[in-house]
PDB file of N, CA, C and O in Angstrom:
ATOM      1  N   MET A   1      28.075  41.469 -58.267  1.00  0.00           N
ATOM      2  CA  MET A   1      26.725  41.940 -57.898  1.00  0.00           C
ATOM      3  C   MET A   1      26.732  43.382 -58.605  1.00  0.00           C
ATOM      4  O   MET A   1      27.713  44.126 -58.608  1.00  0.00           O
ATOM      5  N   ASN A   2      25.519  43.663 -59.193  1.00  0.00           N
ATOM      6  CA  ASN A   2      25.356  44.984 -59.814  1.00  0.00           C
ATOM      7  C   ASN A   2      24.399  45.726 -58.972  1.00  0.00           C
ATOM      8  O   ASN A   2      23.913  45.217 -57.962  1.00  0.00           O
ATOM      9  N   LYS A   3      24.108  46.973 -59.388  1.00  0.00           N
ATOM     10  CA  LYS A   3      23.258  47.893 -58.600  1.00  0.00           C
ATOM     11  C   LYS A   3      21.817  47.286 -58.447  1.00  0.00           C
ATOM     12  O   LYS A   3      21.244  47.346 -57.359  1.00  0.00           O
ATOM     13  N   SER A   4      21.308  46.772 -59.413  1.00  0.00           N
ATOM     14  CA  SER A   4      19.864  46.270 -59.215  1.00  0.00           C
ATOM     15  C   SER A   4      19.882  45.117 -58.258  1.00  0.00           C
ATOM     16  O   SER A   4      18.937  45.000 -57.478  1.00  0.00           O
ATOM     17  N   GLN A   5      20.881  44.245 -58.244  1.00  0.00           N
ATOM     18  CA  GLN A   5      21.021  43.143 -57.252  1.00  0.00           C
ATOM     19  C   GLN A   5      21.138  43.683 -55.920  1.00  0.00           C
ATOM     20  O   GLN A   5      20.482  43.229 -54.982  1.00  0.00           O
ATOM     21  N   LEU A   6      21.984  44.674 -55.803  1.00  0.00           N
ATOM     22  CA  LEU A   6      22.151  45.310 -54.390  1.00  0.00           C
ATOM     23  C   LEU A   6      20.779  45.860 -53.903  1.00  0.00           C
ATOM     24  O   LEU A   6      20.450  45.690 -52.729  1.00  0.00           O
ATOM     25  N   ILE A   7      20.022  46.476 -54.728  1.00  0.00           N
ATOM     26  CA  ILE A   7      18.642  47.059 -54.379  1.00  0.00           C
ATOM     27  C   ILE A   7      17.717  45.918 -53.951  1.00  0.00           C
ATOM     28  O   ILE A   7      17.006  46.011 -52.950  1.00  0.00           O
ATOM     29  N   ASP A   8      17.747  44.859 -54.723  1.00  0.00           N
ATOM     30  CA  ASP A   8      16.942  43.674 -54.428  1.00  0.00           C
ATOM     31  C   ASP A   8      17.320  43.059 -52.983  1.00  0.00           C
ATOM     32  O   ASP A   8      16.459  42.764 -52.154  1.00  0.00           O
ATOM     33  N   LYS A   9      18.650  42.906 -52.787  1.00  0.00           N
ATOM     34  CA  LYS A   9      19.062  42.397 -51.369  1.00  0.00           C
ATOM     35  C   LYS A   9      18.715  43.357 -50.285  1.00  0.00           C
ATOM     36  O   LYS A   9      18.313  42.950 -49.195  1.00  0.00           O
ATOM     37  N   LEU A  10      18.870  44.710 -50.575  1.00  0.00           N
ATOM     38  CA  LEU A  10      18.559  45.595 -49.455  1.00  0.00           C
ATOM     39  C   LEU A  10      17.040  45.663 -49.203  1.00  0.00           C
ATOM     40  O   LEU A  10      16.624  45.820 -48.055  1.00  0.00           O
ATOM     41  N   ALA A  11      16.233  45.551 -50.218  1.00  0.00           N
ATOM     42  CA  ALA A  11      14.752  45.430 -50.123  1.00  0.00           C
ATOM     43  C   ALA A  11      14.316  44.249 -49.282  1.00  0.00           C
ATOM     44  O   ALA A  11      13.423  44.355 -48.441  1.00  0.00           O
ATOM     45  N   VAL A  12      15.002  43.056 -49.540  1.00  0.00           N
ATOM     46  CA  VAL A  12      14.693  41.926 -48.863  1.00  0.00           C
ATOM     47  C   VAL A  12      15.039  41.962 -47.282  1.00  0.00           C
ATOM     48  O   VAL A  12      14.279  41.611 -46.380  1.00  0.00           O
ATOM     49  N   SER A  13      16.341  42.459 -47.146  1.00  0.00           N
ATOM     50  CA  SER A  13      16.799  42.500 -45.796  1.00  0.00           C
ATOM     51  C   SER A  13      16.217  43.518 -44.947  1.00  0.00           C
ATOM     52  O   SER A  13      16.212  43.361 -43.726  1.00  0.00           O
ATOM     53  N   THR A  14      15.708  44.585 -45.512  1.00  0.00           N
ATOM     54  CA  THR A  14      14.978  45.591 -44.637  1.00  0.00           C
ATOM     55  C   THR A  14      13.412  45.553 -44.857  1.00  0.00           C
ATOM     56  O   THR A  14      12.677  46.450 -44.445  1.00  0.00           O
ATOM     57  N   GLN A  15      13.008  44.547 -45.475  1.00  0.00           N
ATOM     58  CA  GLN A  15      11.466  44.248 -45.665  1.00  0.00           C
ATOM     59  C   GLN A  15      10.834  45.552 -46.122  1.00  0.00           C
ATOM     60  O   GLN A  15       9.836  45.989 -45.550  1.00  0.00           O
ATOM     61  N   GLN A  16      11.429  46.208 -47.195  1.00  0.00           N
ATOM     62  CA  GLN A  16      10.937  47.403 -47.804  1.00  0.00           C
ATOM     63  C   GLN A  16      10.680  47.047 -49.240  1.00  0.00           C
ATOM     64  O   GLN A  16      11.005  45.968 -49.734  1.00  0.00           O
ATOM     65  N   THR A  17      10.045  48.070 -49.911  1.00  0.00           N
ATOM     66  CA  THR A  17       9.779  47.912 -51.344  1.00  0.00           C
ATOM     67  C   THR A  17      11.056  48.101 -52.106  1.00  0.00           C
ATOM     68  O   THR A  17      11.992  48.718 -51.597  1.00  0.00           O
ATOM     69  N   ASN A  18      11.133  47.532 -53.445  1.00  0.00           N
ATOM     70  CA  ASN A  18      12.237  47.913 -54.233  1.00  0.00           C
ATOM     71  C   ASN A  18      12.585  49.454 -54.484  1.00  0.00           C
ATOM     72  O   ASN A  18      13.710  49.934 -54.626  1.00  0.00           O
ATOM     73  N   LYS A  19      11.402  50.088 -54.505  1.00  0.00           N
ATOM     74  CA  LYS A  19      11.405  51.601 -54.805  1.00  0.00           C
ATOM     75  C   LYS A  19      12.114  52.294 -53.655  1.00  0.00           C
ATOM     76  O   LYS A  19      12.979  53.137 -53.893  1.00  0.00           O
ATOM     77  N   ILE A  20      11.772  51.963 -52.410  1.00  0.00           N
ATOM     78  CA  ILE A  20      12.381  52.595 -51.256  1.00  0.00           C
ATOM     79  C   ILE A  20      13.897  52.238 -51.245  1.00  0.00           C
ATOM     80  O   ILE A  20      14.737  53.119 -51.058  1.00  0.00           O
ATOM     81  N   ALA A  21      14.231  50.955 -51.444  1.00  0.00           N
ATOM     82  CA  ALA A  21      15.509  50.524 -51.457  1.00  0.00           C
ATOM     83  C   ALA A  21      16.343  51.175 -52.540  1.00  0.00           C
ATOM     84  O   ALA A  21      17.499  51.540 -52.325  1.00  0.00           O
ATOM     85  N   GLU A  22      15.799  51.299 -53.584  1.00  0.00           N
ATOM     86  CA  GLU A  22      16.430  52.034 -54.739  1.00  0.00           C
ATOM     87  C   GLU A  22      16.743  53.548 -54.385  1.00  0.00           C
ATOM     88  O   GLU A  22      17.801  54.096 -54.695  1.00  0.00           O
ATOM     89  N   GLY A  23      15.790  54.114 -53.757  1.00  0.00           N
ATOM     90  CA  GLY A  23      16.054  55.509 -53.315  1.00  0.00           C
ATOM     91  C   GLY A  23      17.120  55.540 -52.310  1.00  0.00           C
ATOM     92  O   GLY A  23      17.889  56.500 -52.338  1.00  0.00           O
ATOM     93  N   ALA A  24      17.276  54.612 -51.412  1.00  0.00           N
ATOM     94  CA  ALA A  24      18.317  54.627 -50.409  1.00  0.00           C
ATOM     95  C   ALA A  24      19.711  54.413 -51.130  1.00  0.00           C
ATOM     96  O   ALA A  24      20.666  55.136 -50.847  1.00  0.00           O
ATOM     97  N   VAL A  25      19.792  53.514 -51.964  1.00  0.00           N
ATOM     98  CA  VAL A  25      20.904  53.219 -52.727  1.00  0.00           C
ATOM     99  C   VAL A  25      21.461  54.417 -53.528  1.00  0.00           C
ATOM    100  O   VAL A  25      22.651  54.729 -53.504  1.00  0.00           O
ATOM    101  N   ASN A  26      20.567  55.031 -54.201  1.00  0.00           N
ATOM    102  CA  ASN A  26      20.790  56.256 -55.091  1.00  0.00           C
ATOM    103  C   ASN A  26      21.238  57.452 -54.146  1.00  0.00           C
ATOM    104  O   ASN A  26      22.092  58.232 -54.570  1.00  0.00           O
ATOM    105  N   ILE A  27      20.731  57.613 -52.969  1.00  0.00           N
ATOM    106  CA  ILE A  27      21.085  58.769 -52.100  1.00  0.00           C
ATOM    107  C   ILE A  27      22.467  58.445 -51.525  1.00  0.00           C
ATOM    108  O   ILE A  27      23.238  59.394 -51.386  1.00  0.00           O
ATOM    109  N   PHE A  28      22.878  57.203 -51.169  1.00  0.00           N
ATOM    110  CA  PHE A  28      24.120  56.818 -50.836  1.00  0.00           C
ATOM    111  C   PHE A  28      25.223  57.161 -51.855  1.00  0.00           C
ATOM    112  O   PHE A  28      26.234  57.796 -51.554  1.00  0.00           O
ATOM    113  N   PHE A  29      24.940  56.677 -53.112  1.00  0.00           N
ATOM    114  CA  PHE A  29      25.906  56.914 -54.163  1.00  0.00           C
ATOM    115  C   PHE A  29      25.991  58.336 -54.602  1.00  0.00           C
ATOM    116  O   PHE A  29      27.067  58.794 -54.986  1.00  0.00           O
ATOM    117  N   ASP A  30      24.825  59.104 -54.560  1.00  0.00           N
ATOM    118  CA  ASP A  30      24.943  60.529 -54.840  1.00  0.00           C
ATOM    119  C   ASP A  30      25.708  61.333 -53.777  1.00  0.00           C
ATOM    120  O   ASP A  30      26.398  62.298 -54.106  1.00  0.00           O
ATOM    121  N   HIS A  31      25.594  60.967 -52.609  1.00  0.00           N
ATOM    122  CA  HIS A  31      26.455  61.696 -51.537  1.00  0.00           C
ATOM    123  C   HIS A  31      27.856  61.309 -51.678  1.00  0.00           C
ATOM    124  O   HIS A  31      28.707  62.140 -51.360  1.00  0.00           O
ATOM    125  N   ILE A  32      28.203  60.198 -52.099  1.00  0.00           N
ATOM    126  CA  ILE A  32      29.747  59.824 -52.392  1.00  0.00           C
ATOM    127  C   ILE A  32      30.138  60.736 -53.508  1.00  0.00           C
ATOM    128  O   ILE A  32      31.171  61.399 -53.410  1.00  0.00           O
ATOM    129  N   LYS A  33      29.321  60.812 -54.635  1.00  0.00           N
ATOM    130  CA  LYS A  33      29.757  61.486 -55.756  1.00  0.00           C
ATOM    131  C   LYS A  33      29.939  62.976 -55.365  1.00  0.00           C
ATOM    132  O   LYS A  33      30.924  63.622 -55.721  1.00  0.00           O
ATOM    133  N   GLN A  34      28.962  63.468 -54.634  1.00  0.00           N
ATOM    134  CA  GLN A  34      29.043  64.952 -54.223  1.00  0.00           C
ATOM    135  C   GLN A  34      30.264  65.193 -53.453  1.00  0.00           C
ATOM    136  O   GLN A  34      30.999  66.134 -53.752  1.00  0.00           O
ATOM    137  N   ALA A  35      30.524  64.417 -52.496  1.00  0.00           N
ATOM    138  CA  ALA A  35      31.729  64.671 -51.682  1.00  0.00           C
ATOM    139  C   ALA A  35      33.012  64.504 -52.476  1.00  0.00           C
ATOM    140  O   ALA A  35      33.937  65.261 -52.182  1.00  0.00           O
ATOM    141  N   LEU A  36      33.186  63.633 -53.421  1.00  0.00           N
ATOM    142  CA  LEU A  36      34.279  63.478 -54.178  1.00  0.00           C
ATOM    143  C   LEU A  36      34.384  64.721 -55.141  1.00  0.00           C
ATOM    144  O   LEU A  36      35.490  65.225 -55.336  1.00  0.00           O
ATOM    145  N   SER A  37      33.346  65.181 -55.697  1.00  0.00           N
ATOM    146  CA  SER A  37      33.353  66.329 -56.556  1.00  0.00           C
ATOM    147  C   SER A  37      33.799  67.577 -55.845  1.00  0.00           C
ATOM    148  O   SER A  37      34.415  68.454 -56.451  1.00  0.00           O
ATOM    149  N   ALA A  38      33.498  67.668 -54.577  1.00  0.00           N
ATOM    150  CA  ALA A  38      33.905  68.767 -53.693  1.00  0.00           C
ATOM    151  C   ALA A  38      35.440  68.619 -53.133  1.00  0.00           C
ATOM    152  O   ALA A  38      35.991  69.438 -52.397  1.00  0.00           O
ATOM    153  N   GLY A  39      35.958  67.530 -53.582  1.00  0.00           N
ATOM    154  CA  GLY A  39      37.406  67.291 -53.170  1.00  0.00           C
ATOM    155  C   GLY A  39      37.589  66.624 -51.831  1.00  0.00           C
ATOM    156  O   GLY A  39      38.703  66.565 -51.310  1.00  0.00           O
ATOM    157  N   ASP A  40      36.487  66.110 -51.256  1.00  0.00           N
ATOM    158  CA  ASP A  40      36.494  65.549 -49.934  1.00  0.00           C
ATOM    159  C   ASP A  40      36.868  64.032 -50.064  1.00  0.00           C
ATOM    160  O   ASP A  40      36.763  63.482 -51.160  1.00  0.00           O
ATOM    161  N   LYS A  41      37.290  63.371 -48.992  1.00  0.00           N
ATOM    162  CA  LYS A  41      37.568  62.090 -48.995  1.00  0.00           C
ATOM    163  C   LYS A  41      36.440  61.332 -48.229  1.00  0.00           C
ATOM    164  O   LYS A  41      35.985  61.843 -47.206  1.00  0.00           O
ATOM    165  N   VAL A  42      35.988  60.178 -48.664  1.00  0.00           N
ATOM    166  CA  VAL A  42      34.884  59.476 -48.042  1.00  0.00           C
ATOM    167  C   VAL A  42      35.451  58.166 -47.506  1.00  0.00           C
ATOM    168  O   VAL A  42      35.962  57.299 -48.214  1.00  0.00           O
ATOM    169  N   GLU A  43      35.305  58.113 -46.149  1.00  0.00           N
ATOM    170  CA  GLU A  43      35.798  56.923 -45.407  1.00  0.00           C
ATOM    171  C   GLU A  43      34.718  56.184 -44.786  1.00  0.00           C
ATOM    172  O   GLU A  43      33.972  56.774 -44.005  1.00  0.00           O
ATOM    173  N   ILE A  44      34.544  54.885 -45.064  1.00  0.00           N
ATOM    174  CA  ILE A  44      33.593  54.110 -44.382  1.00  0.00           C
ATOM    175  C   ILE A  44      34.379  53.027 -43.626  1.00  0.00           C
ATOM    176  O   ILE A  44      34.959  52.108 -44.206  1.00  0.00           O
ATOM    177  N   ARG A  45      34.360  53.197 -42.273  1.00  0.00           N
ATOM    178  CA  ARG A  45      35.253  52.341 -41.392  1.00  0.00           C
ATOM    179  C   ARG A  45      34.720  50.759 -41.576  1.00  0.00           C
ATOM    180  O   ARG A  45      33.556  50.358 -41.575  1.00  0.00           O
ATOM    181  N   GLY A  46      35.902  50.033 -41.727  1.00  0.00           N
ATOM    182  CA  GLY A  46      35.692  48.574 -41.968  1.00  0.00           C
ATOM    183  C   GLY A  46      35.435  48.248 -43.379  1.00  0.00           C
ATOM    184  O   GLY A  46      35.398  47.069 -43.728  1.00  0.00           O
ATOM    185  N   PHE A  47      35.252  49.217 -44.221  1.00  0.00           N
ATOM    186  CA  PHE A  47      34.941  48.851 -45.690  1.00  0.00           C
ATOM    187  C   PHE A  47      35.968  49.445 -46.623  1.00  0.00           C
ATOM    188  O   PHE A  47      36.512  48.746 -47.478  1.00  0.00           O
ATOM    189  N   GLY A  48      36.237  50.706 -46.472  1.00  0.00           N
ATOM    190  CA  GLY A  48      37.255  51.302 -47.271  1.00  0.00           C
ATOM    191  C   GLY A  48      37.066  52.852 -47.484  1.00  0.00           C
ATOM    192  O   GLY A  48      36.200  53.440 -46.836  1.00  0.00           O
ATOM    193  N   SER A  49      37.824  53.484 -48.336  1.00  0.00           N
ATOM    194  CA  SER A  49      37.802  54.831 -48.548  1.00  0.00           C
ATOM    195  C   SER A  49      37.804  55.205 -50.024  1.00  0.00           C
ATOM    196  O   SER A  49      38.425  54.528 -50.844  1.00  0.00           O
ATOM    197  N   PHE A  50      37.074  56.333 -50.372  1.00  0.00           N
ATOM    198  CA  PHE A  50      37.088  56.784 -51.715  1.00  0.00           C
ATOM    199  C   PHE A  50      37.942  58.102 -51.692  1.00  0.00           C
ATOM    200  O   PHE A  50      37.836  58.863 -50.730  1.00  0.00           O
ATOM    201  N   MET A  51      38.690  58.352 -52.617  1.00  0.00           N
ATOM    202  CA  MET A  51      39.406  59.549 -52.667  1.00  0.00           C
ATOM    203  C   MET A  51      39.719  59.954 -54.143  1.00  0.00           C
ATOM    204  O   MET A  51      39.484  59.133 -55.030  1.00  0.00           O
ATOM    205  N   LEU A  52      40.223  61.142 -54.442  1.00  0.00           N
ATOM    206  CA  LEU A  52      40.582  61.517 -55.760  1.00  0.00           C
ATOM    207  C   LEU A  52      42.133  61.327 -55.844  1.00  0.00           C
ATOM    208  O   LEU A  52      42.857  61.580 -54.881  1.00  0.00           O
ATOM    209  N   LYS A  53      42.564  60.912 -56.931  1.00  0.00           N
ATOM    210  CA  LYS A  53      44.065  60.835 -57.313  1.00  0.00           C
ATOM    211  C   LYS A  53      44.229  61.915 -58.599  1.00  0.00           C
ATOM    212  O   LYS A  53      43.504  61.974 -59.593  1.00  0.00           O
ATOM    213  N   SER A  54      45.296  62.675 -58.309  1.00  0.00           N
ATOM    214  CA  SER A  54      45.575  63.646 -59.377  1.00  0.00           C
ATOM    215  C   SER A  54      46.654  63.069 -60.300  1.00  0.00           C
ATOM    216  O   SER A  54      47.676  62.538 -59.866  1.00  0.00           O
ATOM    217  N   TYR A  55      46.385  63.195 -61.500  1.00  0.00           N
ATOM    218  CA  TYR A  55      47.454  62.719 -62.572  1.00  0.00           C
ATOM    219  C   TYR A  55      47.900  64.045 -63.338  1.00  0.00           C
ATOM    220  O   TYR A  55      47.057  64.834 -63.765  1.00  0.00           O
ATOM    221  N   ASN A  56      49.207  64.238 -63.481  1.00  0.00           N
ATOM    222  CA  ASN A  56      49.692  65.383 -64.150  1.00  0.00           C
ATOM    223  C   ASN A  56      49.584  65.164 -65.696  1.00  0.00           C
ATOM    224  O   ASN A  56      49.573  64.019 -66.148  1.00  0.00           O
ATOM    225  N   ALA A  57      49.504  66.268 -66.508  1.00  0.00           N
ATOM    226  CA  ALA A  57      49.367  66.146 -67.965  1.00  0.00           C
ATOM    227  C   ALA A  57      50.654  65.485 -68.524  1.00  0.00           C
ATOM    228  O   ALA A  57      51.742  65.580 -67.955  1.00  0.00           O
ATOM    229  N   TYR A  58      50.453  64.823 -69.656  1.00  0.00           N
ATOM    230  CA  TYR A  58      51.571  64.180 -70.267  1.00  0.00           C
ATOM    231  C   TYR A  58      51.353  63.976 -71.709  1.00  0.00           C
ATOM    232  O   TYR A  58      50.218  64.025 -72.184  1.00  0.00           O
ATOM    233  N   THR A  59      52.417  63.744 -72.433  1.00  0.00           N
ATOM    234  CA  THR A  59      52.240  63.486 -73.972  1.00  0.00           C
ATOM    235  C   THR A  59      52.234  61.938 -73.957  1.00  0.00           C
ATOM    236  O   THR A  59      53.174  61.293 -73.493  1.00  0.00           O
ATOM    237  N   GLY A  60      51.103  61.366 -74.499  1.00  0.00           N
ATOM    238  CA  GLY A  60      51.076  59.947 -74.801  1.00  0.00           C
ATOM    239  C   GLY A  60      51.153  59.629 -76.356  1.00  0.00           C
ATOM    240  O   GLY A  60      51.411  60.464 -77.224  1.00  0.00           O
ATOM    241  N   ARG A  61      50.894  58.313 -76.559  1.00  0.00           N
ATOM    242  CA  ARG A  61      50.931  57.999 -77.900  1.00  0.00           C
ATOM    243  C   ARG A  61      49.711  57.140 -78.207  1.00  0.00           C
ATOM    244  O   ARG A  61      49.274  56.320 -77.399  1.00  0.00           O
ATOM    245  N   ASN A  62      49.176  57.362 -79.415  1.00  0.00           N
ATOM    246  CA  ASN A  62      47.994  56.634 -79.918  1.00  0.00           C
ATOM    247  C   ASN A  62      48.506  55.217 -80.379  1.00  0.00           C
ATOM    248  O   ASN A  62      49.221  55.165 -81.380  1.00  0.00           O
ATOM    249  N   PRO A  63      48.198  54.138 -79.743  1.00  0.00           N
ATOM    250  CA  PRO A  63      48.820  52.896 -80.135  1.00  0.00           C
ATOM    251  C   PRO A  63      48.428  52.418 -81.512  1.00  0.00           C
ATOM    252  O   PRO A  63      49.173  51.642 -82.110  1.00  0.00           O
ATOM    253  N   LYS A  64      47.316  52.833 -82.041  1.00  0.00           N
ATOM    254  CA  LYS A  64      46.908  52.458 -83.427  1.00  0.00           C
ATOM    255  C   LYS A  64      47.814  53.144 -84.493  1.00  0.00           C
ATOM    256  O   LYS A  64      48.420  52.489 -85.341  1.00  0.00           O
ATOM    257  N   THR A  65      47.871  54.532 -84.399  1.00  0.00           N
ATOM    258  CA  THR A  65      48.552  55.316 -85.386  1.00  0.00           C
ATOM    259  C   THR A  65      49.971  55.695 -85.039  1.00  0.00           C
ATOM    260  O   THR A  65      50.743  56.053 -85.928  1.00  0.00           O
ATOM    261  N   GLY A  66      50.344  55.626 -83.751  1.00  0.00           N
ATOM    262  CA  GLY A  66      51.675  56.077 -83.283  1.00  0.00           C
ATOM    263  C   GLY A  66      51.758  57.532 -83.134  1.00  0.00           C
ATOM    264  O   GLY A  66      52.823  58.015 -82.751  1.00  0.00           O
ATOM    265  N   GLU A  67      50.764  58.279 -83.390  1.00  0.00           N
ATOM    266  CA  GLU A  67      50.676  59.743 -83.262  1.00  0.00           C
ATOM    267  C   GLU A  67      50.795  60.134 -81.842  1.00  0.00           C
ATOM    268  O   GLU A  67      50.188  59.500 -80.979  1.00  0.00           O
ATOM    269  N   ARG A  68      51.572  61.183 -81.543  1.00  0.00           N
ATOM    270  CA  ARG A  68      51.629  61.737 -80.135  1.00  0.00           C
ATOM    271  C   ARG A  68      50.447  62.551 -79.887  1.00  0.00           C
ATOM    272  O   ARG A  68      50.018  63.347 -80.722  1.00  0.00           O
ATOM    273  N   VAL A  69      49.870  62.341 -78.645  1.00  0.00           N
ATOM    274  CA  VAL A  69      48.733  62.854 -78.191  1.00  0.00           C
ATOM    275  C   VAL A  69      48.923  63.517 -76.839  1.00  0.00           C
ATOM    276  O   VAL A  69      49.554  62.883 -75.994  1.00  0.00           O
ATOM    277  N   PHE A  70      48.449  64.720 -76.536  1.00  0.00           N
ATOM    278  CA  PHE A  70      48.505  65.429 -75.247  1.00  0.00           C
ATOM    279  C   PHE A  70      47.382  65.001 -74.464  1.00  0.00           C
ATOM    280  O   PHE A  70      46.237  65.150 -74.892  1.00  0.00           O
ATOM    281  N   VAL A  71      47.655  64.411 -73.200  1.00  0.00           N
ATOM    282  CA  VAL A  71      46.713  64.043 -72.227  1.00  0.00           C
ATOM    283  C   VAL A  71      46.602  65.089 -71.102  1.00  0.00           C
ATOM    284  O   VAL A  71      47.569  65.220 -70.352  1.00  0.00           O
ATOM    285  N   PRO A  72      45.625  65.759 -70.942  1.00  0.00           N
ATOM    286  CA  PRO A  72      45.590  66.835 -69.887  1.00  0.00           C
ATOM    287  C   PRO A  72      45.668  66.297 -68.524  1.00  0.00           C
ATOM    288  O   PRO A  72      45.565  65.090 -68.305  1.00  0.00           O
ATOM    289  N   LYS A  73      45.854  67.198 -67.578  1.00  0.00           N
ATOM    290  CA  LYS A  73      45.871  66.957 -66.232  1.00  0.00           C
ATOM    291  C   LYS A  73      44.433  66.474 -65.830  1.00  0.00           C
ATOM    292  O   LYS A  73      43.455  67.047 -66.310  1.00  0.00           O
ATOM    293  N   LYS A  74      44.296  65.462 -64.984  1.00  0.00           N
ATOM    294  CA  LYS A  74      42.989  65.010 -64.472  1.00  0.00           C
ATOM    295  C   LYS A  74      43.096  64.438 -63.136  1.00  0.00           C
ATOM    296  O   LYS A  74      44.154  64.127 -62.590  1.00  0.00           O
ATOM    297  N   GLU A  75      41.779  64.308 -62.587  1.00  0.00           N
ATOM    298  CA  GLU A  75      41.630  63.735 -61.225  1.00  0.00           C
ATOM    299  C   GLU A  75      40.638  62.640 -61.441  1.00  0.00           C
ATOM    300  O   GLU A  75      39.580  62.835 -62.040  1.00  0.00           O
ATOM    301  N   LEU A  76      41.041  61.326 -60.877  1.00  0.00           N
ATOM    302  CA  LEU A  76      40.065  60.340 -61.003  1.00  0.00           C
ATOM    303  C   LEU A  76      39.830  59.735 -59.723  1.00  0.00           C
ATOM    304  O   LEU A  76      40.700  59.794 -58.854  1.00  0.00           O
ATOM    305  N   PRO A  77      38.656  59.117 -59.512  1.00  0.00           N
ATOM    306  CA  PRO A  77      38.290  58.561 -58.249  1.00  0.00           C
ATOM    307  C   PRO A  77      38.968  57.246 -57.903  1.00  0.00           C
ATOM    308  O   PRO A  77      39.191  56.440 -58.807  1.00  0.00           O
ATOM    309  N   PHE A  78      39.296  56.992 -56.692  1.00  0.00           N
ATOM    310  CA  PHE A  78      40.168  55.890 -56.350  1.00  0.00           C
ATOM    311  C   PHE A  78      39.554  55.272 -55.149  1.00  0.00           C
ATOM    312  O   PHE A  78      39.104  55.998 -54.263  1.00  0.00           O
ATOM    313  N   PHE A  79      39.498  53.814 -55.049  1.00  0.00           N
ATOM    314  CA  PHE A  79      38.985  53.343 -53.896  1.00  0.00           C
ATOM    315  C   PHE A  79      40.079  52.356 -53.333  1.00  0.00           C
ATOM    316  O   PHE A  79      40.673  51.518 -54.011  1.00  0.00           O
ATOM    317  N   ARG A  80      40.253  52.589 -51.960  1.00  0.00           N
ATOM    318  CA  ARG A  80      41.096  51.712 -51.137  1.00  0.00           C
ATOM    319  C   ARG A  80      40.409  50.931 -50.127  1.00  0.00           C
ATOM    320  O   ARG A  80      39.784  51.464 -49.210  1.00  0.00           O
ATOM    321  N   ALA A  81      40.522  49.590 -50.290  1.00  0.00           N
ATOM    322  CA  ALA A  81      39.744  48.755 -49.337  1.00  0.00           C
ATOM    323  C   ALA A  81      40.330  48.789 -48.011  1.00  0.00           C
ATOM    324  O   ALA A  81      41.551  48.825 -47.857  1.00  0.00           O
ATOM    325  N   GLY A  82      39.378  48.777 -46.902  1.00  0.00           N
ATOM    326  CA  GLY A  82      39.875  48.810 -45.527  1.00  0.00           C
ATOM    327  C   GLY A  82      40.274  47.481 -45.131  1.00  0.00           C
ATOM    328  O   GLY A  82      40.033  46.506 -45.843  1.00  0.00           O
ATOM    329  N   LYS A  83      40.921  47.397 -43.938  1.00  0.00           N
ATOM    330  CA  LYS A  83      41.567  46.233 -43.347  1.00  0.00           C
ATOM    331  C   LYS A  83      40.467  45.146 -43.219  1.00  0.00           C
ATOM    332  O   LYS A  83      40.706  44.033 -43.688  1.00  0.00           O
ATOM    333  N   ASP A  84      39.338  45.381 -42.647  1.00  0.00           N
ATOM    334  CA  ASP A  84      38.366  44.397 -42.416  1.00  0.00           C
ATOM    335  C   ASP A  84      37.854  43.734 -43.668  1.00  0.00           C
ATOM    336  O   ASP A  84      37.684  42.516 -43.724  1.00  0.00           O
ATOM    337  N   LEU A  85      37.607  44.564 -44.689  1.00  0.00           N
ATOM    338  CA  LEU A  85      37.245  44.038 -46.030  1.00  0.00           C
ATOM    339  C   LEU A  85      38.276  43.089 -46.607  1.00  0.00           C
ATOM    340  O   LEU A  85      37.966  42.000 -47.091  1.00  0.00           O
ATOM    341  N   ARG A  86      39.580  43.574 -46.529  1.00  0.00           N
ATOM    342  CA  ARG A  86      40.728  42.867 -47.185  1.00  0.00           C
ATOM    343  C   ARG A  86      40.752  41.572 -46.480  1.00  0.00           C
ATOM    344  O   ARG A  86      40.792  40.537 -47.145  1.00  0.00           O
ATOM    345  N   LEU A  87      40.731  41.534 -45.119  1.00  0.00           N
ATOM    346  CA  LEU A  87      40.875  40.226 -44.331  1.00  0.00           C
ATOM    347  C   LEU A  87      39.726  39.319 -44.707  1.00  0.00           C
ATOM    348  O   LEU A  87      39.954  38.122 -44.885  1.00  0.00           O
ATOM    349  N   GLN A  88      38.401  39.850 -44.852  1.00  0.00           N
ATOM    350  CA  GLN A  88      37.216  38.916 -45.124  1.00  0.00           C
ATOM    351  C   GLN A  88      37.402  38.377 -46.526  1.00  0.00           C
ATOM    352  O   GLN A  88      37.137  37.190 -46.714  1.00  0.00           O
ATOM    353  N   VAL A  89      37.813  39.095 -47.489  1.00  0.00           N
ATOM    354  CA  VAL A  89      38.013  38.671 -48.805  1.00  0.00           C
ATOM    355  C   VAL A  89      39.161  37.671 -48.832  1.00  0.00           C
ATOM    356  O   VAL A  89      39.001  36.626 -49.464  1.00  0.00           O
ATOM    357  N   ASP A  90      40.218  37.890 -48.245  1.00  0.00           N
ATOM    358  CA  ASP A  90      41.247  36.903 -48.208  1.00  0.00           C
ATOM    359  C   ASP A  90      40.840  35.644 -47.521  1.00  0.00           C
ATOM    360  O   ASP A  90      41.213  34.585 -48.027  1.00  0.00           O
ATOM    361  N   ASP A  91      40.087  35.621 -46.377  1.00  0.00           N
ATOM    362  CA  ASP A  91      39.738  34.512 -45.695  1.00  0.00           C
ATOM    363  C   ASP A  91      38.686  33.641 -46.656  1.00  0.00           C
ATOM    364  O   ASP A  91      38.688  32.410 -46.669  1.00  0.00           O
ATOM    365  N   ASN A  92      37.877  34.384 -47.378  1.00  0.00           N
ATOM    366  CA  ASN A  92      36.920  33.643 -48.233  1.00  0.00           C
ATOM    367  C   ASN A  92      37.519  32.938 -49.453  1.00  0.00           C
ATOM    368  O   ASN A  92      36.964  32.019 -50.056  1.00  0.00           O
ATOM    369  N   SER A  93      38.741  33.480 -49.761  1.00  0.00           N
ATOM    370  CA  SER A  93      39.395  33.047 -50.980  1.00  0.00           C
ATOM    371  C   SER A  93      40.209  31.772 -50.704  1.00  0.00           C
ATOM    372  O   SER A  93      40.633  31.123 -51.661  1.00  0.00           O
ATOM    373  N   LYS A  94      40.432  31.408 -49.522  1.00  0.00           N
ATOM    374  CA  LYS A  94      41.195  30.142 -49.090  1.00  0.00           C
ATOM    375  C   LYS A  94      40.255  28.979 -49.321  1.00  0.00           C
ATOM    376  O   LYS A  94      39.045  28.991 -49.093  1.00  0.00           O
ATOM    377  N   PRO A  95      40.968  27.966 -49.807  1.00  0.00           N
ATOM    378  CA  PRO A  95      40.103  26.654 -50.010  1.00  0.00           C
ATOM    379  C   PRO A  95      39.744  25.978 -48.740  1.00  0.00           C
ATOM    380  O   PRO A  95      39.073  24.946 -48.758  1.00  0.00           O
TER     381      PRO A  95
END
């Protein structure tokens, strides 16, 4: 499912226009981005949590040229699925 499909499903299930549903989805994602940018963790019970993972700087290698490349320290968003989501996905994957 992509973002536009999510907007369509939200519009149908709430009996709202796509424009209103799109606004709601955008607000939801914007607040998650803002919280992560501020260094906060976002936890949605039963679904999962979003957090930042820190990676130290290191010297890597360009696989094409073999040249050594410095990779600076960085923080990347990370999602960990909650127990309810993991169980539901696992139950649906069984034949």
